[in-house]
N, C-alpha and C positions, 0 to 999 in steps of 0.2 A: 637408481630410481627413475632417472630421466628416460631410460629405455623402456621401463615398465609403463611410465606415464604415456609416452608417445605411442606405444603399442595399444594401450587402453583407448586412446582417442581414435585411433584407426578402427579398432574393433567396435567401438561405440557408434561411429559414423556408419560402418558397414551394416551393423545390426539395425540401425534406424532405417536404412534403405530397404532391408528385407521386410520389416514389419510395416512400413509406410502404407501399403495397399489396404491394410486392416485397421489402421488407426488414423483418424482424421488429424489429430494434433501433430503426429509424427510426420504425416504426409505434408502438412503445411510447412513444417520445419525443413524437410528434405527439399521440397519445391523451392523454398526461399534461398536455399543454398546453391541452386543450379546456376552455373555460369556466373557466379557472383563477381568474378574479376572483370569480366567483359561488361556486365551491367553497371558496376561501380565506376569503371574507367570512363564511361560516357557521362557520368554525373560530376566527377572530380574535375576541378579547374586548377591547374598548376600555379596560376597567379594569385589564388585565394589563400587566406590563412584559415586553417581548420582547427577547431578544438573537438576532440573526440570524447564522447560521453557514452559509457556502456552500462546497461541495466539488464539484469537477468530477466525480469518480467514486469508486470504492471505495477506491483507493489513498490519495487525499486524505482521504477519511473517516477512515481508520485514523490519519492524522496529526492530524486535528482531534478525534478522539474523546477523547484524554486531557484536552484543554482543555474540551470539553463537559462531561465528568464532573466535572472540578474546579470548573467554574462552578456546576453544579447542587449540589455539595457546599458551596461557599462562599456562594452566594446562593440559598437554597432557594425563595425566593418568585418568582424569575424564571421565565419560560417560554422554552424554546428552539425557534426555528423553524429547521429544517434544510432547505437546498435542495441539489438536485443538478442538474447539467447532463446527465449520462449515464445511460441506463437501467441500465447495469452497476453503477452505484452505487445508484440509487434502488430498483430491483427487489430488490436484495439486502438493503437496510437500511431499507425502508419501514415496518417494524414495530419499529424500534429504540426501546426503552422509555425512554431518557434524553432523547429529544427529544419535545416536546409536539405539534409539527406537522411533518410531513415532506412535501415536495412538490418538483416540478420547478421550476427557475428559469424564469420566463416569458422569452421572447426579448428581448434587450436593445434594445428600441426606446425612444424618448423617452417615448412615452405609457405603455408598460408600466412603465418605471422609476418614473415619477411616481405611477401608480396603486399599484403594489406598495408603495413606500416610505410613501406616505400611509396606506395600509391597515394595514401592520404597525407603523409608527412605532417602529422599533427604538431602544433606548437605546444599543446597541453593535452593530457589525457586524464579523465576522471572515471574511476570505477565506483559503482554504488553498492555499498553495504557488504555483499558477500562474494563478489566476483574475483576469482583467483585463477587466472589462466596462465600457466607457466611459460609457454613459448612467447606469448604476447608480452608478458611482463619482462622476460629476459631480453627480448629484442628492443623493447623501449629503453631499458636500462643501458644496453649497449650503444644505442643511438643517442644517449643522454637527453631523452625527451622526458620532461617532468611528468610524473605519474602520481595521482592523488587518489585516496580512498575516502569517501565521504559517508557519513552516517554509519560507520563501521560499528559492529557490536561483536564482542568476543566472549566465549565461555570456556571454562577450563577443560571441558570434555572434547574440545576441537583438536584436530590433528596437530596444530601448531605447538601445543603444550604437552605432547606426549613424548616419550623417550625416542620413538621412531620418527619424530616429526621434523628432522633437519631439512628435508626437501621442501617442506611447506614453509618453514621458517625463512629459508632463503628467499622465497617469493616476497614475503612480508618486508624483508630488509631492503628490497629493491625499490619500494615506494619512496617517492620524494617526501611525502607527508601523509600521515593517517589522522583523519578526523573521526573521533569515536563519540558514541552517544552517551556514555556513562563512565563514572569513575572506576567501576570494576574492570571495564575493558582497558582503561588506561593502565591500571595496576598490573593486569595480566600481561600486557605488552611490555611493561617495565621489567617483569621477571625474565624477559628474553634480552634485556639490555637495550631496548629500543628507546630512543629519546626523541625521535621525529614524530611525536604523537601529541595531540591536544584534545581535550574534552570540549566539544562544541555543541553537543546535544543532537537531536533528530530534526532534520529539516522538514519533516511532515508537519511539525507544529506551525512552522511558517506558512505551509501550503494551506492548512485548514483556516488559518487566519485570513489569507487571501480569498479563500472561497467564501467565507462568511461576509467579507466586505462586498463581494460581488453577488450576493445572494439575491434571487429573484422573488418577487411577490407571486404567490400562488393563490389567487382568489377562490379557487375551489376549496382549498383547505381552510381558508378564513371563513367561508360561508358554512362549511361543514362543522367547524369547531364552534362557531357561535360564541356564546358566553360561558361555555364549559371548558374544563381542563382537557388536554389532549395527550394521549399516549401514542407514540409512534414506534413501531417495530420496524427497524431498517435492515435490509439484506437478510430477512428472516428465512429460516429453513423449517422443515417439517417438525422436528422435535421442539423447537422453540414455540412454534405456532400451536401445537397440540396443548402445551401447558398454558399458554396465554389464553387461548380460546376457551379453555375450561374455566378460567377465572372470569373472563368476560361473560360467559353464559351464566355465571353465578352472580356477578355484580355488574351488570351492563350499564347501569346509570352512574357509576362512580366517575367515569370520564367518557369522552368520545375516543374511538379507537381507530388507528390507522396502520395498515400493513403495507410495506413496500417489499414484497418477497424477492429473494435473490433470483429465482427463476420465474419469468412472467409468461411462459407459454400457456395456452388455454387450458391444458390438462391440469397444470399445477394451480391455476387461478381457480378452477372449478373444484379441485380437491380442497382448497382453502375455504372456499365459500360454504362447503358442506359441514365444516366444523362448527358453524355458529347456529344457535337457536334464535338469535335476534336478527333484526333486519340489517342487511349489508348492501352496499352498492359499490360498483366499480368506478374508479376515477373518470374513465372514458365515458361513463354513462351518467355522470352526476348532473343533477339539475336542482333548482330551487325546491322542487316538489319532493326530492329525495333527501333533503337536509335533516329529516327526522331519523334517518338511519343511524344506528349506533356504531357501525363498522364501515370503514371505507378502505378499499384495496386499490393501491396504485398499480395500474397494469401498464405502465410505460417506464422508460428509463430516462435518467438525466436530470431528475428534480429532487432526488433524495437529500443531497447536501443543503439545498435551500429549504426543503420541507422541515428539517429539524428545527428551524426557527420558530415553528408554530407549536412545538411540543412543550409539555410540562414535565414529562418523564420520557426517556428514550430507551429502547431495547435494541441491542445490536446482535445480529445473528452470527452463526458460525461456531459458536462455543460448545456445540455438541458434536462437532466434527473435528477437522484438522486444526481449527483455530478461529478466533473471532475476526470479524471484519473491522473496519475502521471506527474505533470508539472516539477518536479525537474530533470527528465532524460534529457529533452531538455535544460533546463536552465543551467545545469552544463557545457554545451559546449559553453556557452556564446553567445546564440542567443535569439532574441526576442520570446516570447511565446504569443499565443492568444488562448482564450477558450470562451465557452458559459457563460450564465449569472448566473448559479447556482453554484457559488463558494464561497459564504460567510461563509460557515462552514469549509473552508479550509484555515488555517492560512497562509500557504505559498503563496497561490494565492492572498489573501488580501494584504499581505505585499509586494509581488512582484509588484502588481499594484501600491501601494503607493510609491514604490521606482522607478517606471518608467520602470521596466523591463518586463512588460507584458501588455496586453490589453484584453478587454472582449467585445463580440459582441452579440446582442440579435436579430438583423435583418441584412439583406443584406447591408443596408446603413451604419451600424456600421463597418461591415467587410471591406467594400469598403474604408471608411474613414481612418481606421487604416493602412491598407496595403498601401494605397496611400502615407500616411505620412512616412511610413518606407522605401518605395521604391523610393521616390522622393527627400528626405532630408537625405543626407548621415550622417550629424552631428547628427540628431535625431536618426537614426539607430544605430550609434556607441554608443551613450549614452545609448539607450535601451539595446543593446547587452551587454554592459559593466556592467550595473546594474544587469542583470540576472546572469552573471558569478560571480560577486563579492558577490551577495547574497548567493549563494551556498557555496562559499569558506568561507565566514564569519561565516556561521552557522554550519560548520562542526566541528567535535571534540567531540560530545556528548559521543560516545562510550568509548573514552579514560577516560573521567571524570567519567563515570559509573564504568568502570573497576577499577579505582583507589580505589573507596570505597568498591566495592564487594570483590575484591581480598584482 
């Protein structure tokens, strides 16, 4: 299996080079790998102690971030080297100030793993959630370098638990310790005879709490909301927007309505504006004279997490595509959250619905029914809002548990 794996890595890397001229994301990845050893050699200082943290992409970075910042606070002398597999992580966070070196992870060949680990010589290595690279893991184990997996989550359909999964199980057993999000993952790993596992939860809960504490005032939203209730659709996509806009056009006066679309290019903003039969205004154009508008569209980035504080109800987009965006950001403010139907692979969404802190809609009638319930029955609203806030608070604290063992 080792031979097949290594051939697969070489074929994957070669294929990426072939298609890179035709795909921007692949082109960024290939470009980021170029002369990696020479580039990294100029940044590494042999007299410094490094902790290496690896994230696949942006979502995993958000899970690793609380641990990175806790490490920098606890051990101020150490240097953090942060690697990404995906351009969607690296390109967004390549200037993250809490990491001392940020780069792409070189392809997982035997030679690359040997060169990278020898050059960096990390004292501790942390992989986030899903990352399992056999040659890196094997080399770290051979060199007796502690390797941790944080915010891990496992499902019985994964390769580790199949009859043919011995190759993948060997990787798991080389980790010094695995911190998992839930009891199900803990029990699945127990079926493999693994004891170096603990349930610590998801570090994203700590992250959203930190974000809420640092939330900024947004006077535009305060002025737009006035004395009314406010509905905020965060990271919304076309299918969400079409259903919500139909409701708004029918019941414009039930709340003030704010959209923070996932895509803010002019064409998408114009498409969104055309959905409404009521007055709408862009955030960038808002003035006191336009405060009578019923809909406001946020046409910039960077304020969504703070914007949720002004909402009475929040909708989170992505649920009609591959999966929902971050529902913990609004839930931490103690407000009900609603999202599309594709949420079953998101533990927090499943649990929040079970606890009564969220709802899901597949069509207009679902959305109408849920909002009508929350807007007309104050007791139901309060129970739903309370369940959302308590869920985030109860599940916070993973970073502290992880730090206690790593430090």
